[in-house]
N, C-alpha and C positions, 0 to 999 in steps of 0.2 A: 503493501500499498506506499502510497508515494502521500508524503505531508507538507502542505502550505504553511507554511508561515508567515502572520500578515504586519507586516512596514505598521506602525500607530498613523502616519497617511497615507495605509489600505484601509482603517480604519475611519478615521475621515470623510475618505471619499464613497465609503459603503454609507457612512451614517449621510451626509449628502444625496447619496442619490435615493434611496429610503428615503425621508424628508422629501426631496421633490415630487417623487413617487405618488406621497399620499397625501400633499398638495395638488393633486393632479387630476388624486382617485377618483371614480367612480362605477358603481358595483359591487363594492366589496377590491377583499385583496387578491381572490382568486383572478379576480381577473388583469390583474396589472401579474401574473404568472408568466406569461410570454415575455412580455419586458424585464421582470428578475431575472431568468431564464436564459439569457443574453446576454445581461451583463455576467451573471455570476459561472455560467459556464461560456458562452461563446467568447465573452471580450476579454473576460482575467481567466479564466480554467480555476477557477480557486472549486468548482466541483465536474463532475460527468454528469454524462443527463444521467444518466442511471441516482446517482446519488440525487441528486438536483428533484427529479421522480418520484425518488422512495421521501426526500424530506415532504411534497407538497401533499402526499397519500396521507402520511401522515398529520399532518397537521386539519387536513378532510375528517380524517380519523376521529378526531380532536374532540372538533366542530361538533362533532355528528352525535359526540357523546354525551355533549350536553343538550342540545337540542331535547 
């Protein structure tokens, strides 16, 4: 397994990116999944497609448990 170490500037950029997404979000967090995937997988390579898909599935499962 390949480990990615994020530098403080990476955390800042991640925070600012998600802040900008939240300001423009219409339809909830799941509507932003394609943009998150592009940023985390394609642009920065911090996650693989499989890891990203699994994280979305886990997040949706947790939401379903509370409905």
